C-alpha positions as CSV (number, residue, x, y, z in Angstrom):
1,M,-72.0,-50.2,-205.6
2,A,-68.2,-50.4,-204.9
3,N,-67.7,-47.9,-207.9
4,E,-70.2,-45.6,-206.2
5,L,-68.1,-45.5,-202.9
6,D,-64.9,-45.1,-204.9
7,E,-66.3,-42.2,-206.7
8,R,-67.5,-40.6,-203.4
9,N,-64.2,-41.0,-201.7
10,E,-62.2,-39.5,-204.6
11,G,-64.4,-36.5,-204.5
12,N,-63.8,-36.2,-200.7
13,A,-60.0,-36.5,-201.1
14,E,-59.9,-33.6,-203.6
15,I,-61.9,-31.4,-201.3
16,T,-59.7,-32.2,-198.4
17,A,-56.4,-31.7,-200.4
18,S,-57.5,-28.4,-201.7
19,A,-58.7,-27.1,-198.1
20,V,-55.4,-26.3,-196.7
21,I,-55.5,-23.9,-193.6
22,Q,-53.5,-20.7,-194.2
23,S,-50.7,-20.0,-191.7
24,P,-50.0,-16.3,-190.8
25,F,-46.7,-16.5,-192.7
26,C,-45.5,-18.4,-195.7
27,G,-43.9,-21.9,-195.0
28,S,-40.7,-20.8,-196.8
29,L,-40.0,-17.9,-194.8
30,R,-36.8,-18.5,-192.8
31,S,-34.6,-16.6,-190.1
32,K,-32.0,-17.6,-187.6
33,K,-34.7,-17.2,-184.9
34,F,-37.0,-19.6,-187.0
35,F,-34.8,-22.4,-186.0
36,M,-35.0,-21.8,-182.4
37,M,-39.0,-21.8,-182.4
38,D,-40.8,-24.7,-181.0
39,S,-44.3,-23.7,-182.6
40,L,-45.7,-21.9,-185.6
41,A,-44.9,-18.2,-185.7
42,T,-48.0,-15.9,-185.0
43,E,-46.3,-12.5,-185.1
44,A,-43.6,-11.0,-187.3
45,A,-41.2,-10.4,-184.1
46,Q,-41.0,-14.0,-183.8
47,Y,-39.0,-14.1,-187.0
48,I,-36.9,-11.1,-186.5
49,D,-33.8,-10.8,-184.3
50,A,-31.2,-8.1,-183.8
51,S,-29.8,-8.8,-187.4
52,N,-33.2,-8.1,-188.9
53,H,-32.3,-10.6,-191.5
54,C,-34.8,-13.3,-193.1
55,W,-34.7,-15.3,-196.3
56,C,-36.8,-17.5,-198.6
57,R,-36.3,-21.2,-198.4
58,E,-37.0,-21.6,-202.1
59,T,-34.6,-19.1,-203.4
60,Q,-32.2,-19.2,-200.5
61,Q,-32.1,-15.3,-200.8
62,V,-33.7,-12.2,-199.5
63,I,-35.8,-12.2,-202.7
64,G,-38.7,-14.6,-203.1
65,P,-39.6,-16.4,-206.3
66,D,-41.9,-13.6,-207.2
67,S,-38.9,-11.1,-207.2
68,G,-40.2,-9.4,-204.1
69,R,-38.4,-8.6,-200.8
70,V,-38.7,-11.4,-198.1
71,N,-40.0,-10.0,-194.8
72,P,-42.5,-11.3,-192.3
73,N,-44.9,-8.4,-193.3
74,R,-44.7,-9.4,-196.9
75,C,-44.7,-13.1,-196.7
76,V,-48.4,-13.6,-195.9
77,P,-51.4,-15.1,-197.5
78,G,-52.3,-13.3,-200.9
79,R,-48.6,-13.2,-202.1
80,S,-48.3,-15.1,-205.3
81,C,-45.5,-17.3,-204.0
82,Y,-47.2,-17.8,-200.6
83,S,-47.6,-21.4,-199.4
84,S,-49.0,-22.3,-196.1
85,A,-46.6,-23.6,-193.4
86,L,-49.5,-26.1,-192.6
87,E,-49.4,-27.5,-196.3
88,S,-47.7,-31.1,-196.6
89,V,-44.5,-31.0,-198.4
């Protein structure tokens, strides 16, 4: 009986771990304005300031891991290097 419970709990852990809610923007998207936010950004304008500059936390450049430009309109679910900001690190 203990083995059955362990097997059921392992299955639930796998489902829970893979069911990450997608955030509107990649968790690696950064900008100066990002560091002043007190909540998760829901609009591109919340990332962009007068400098119009943002970068990828993974590459530390304006080019992401997939060799594409970093921009709030591009760093969204569906991009190959996207990871949810709600995903545990």
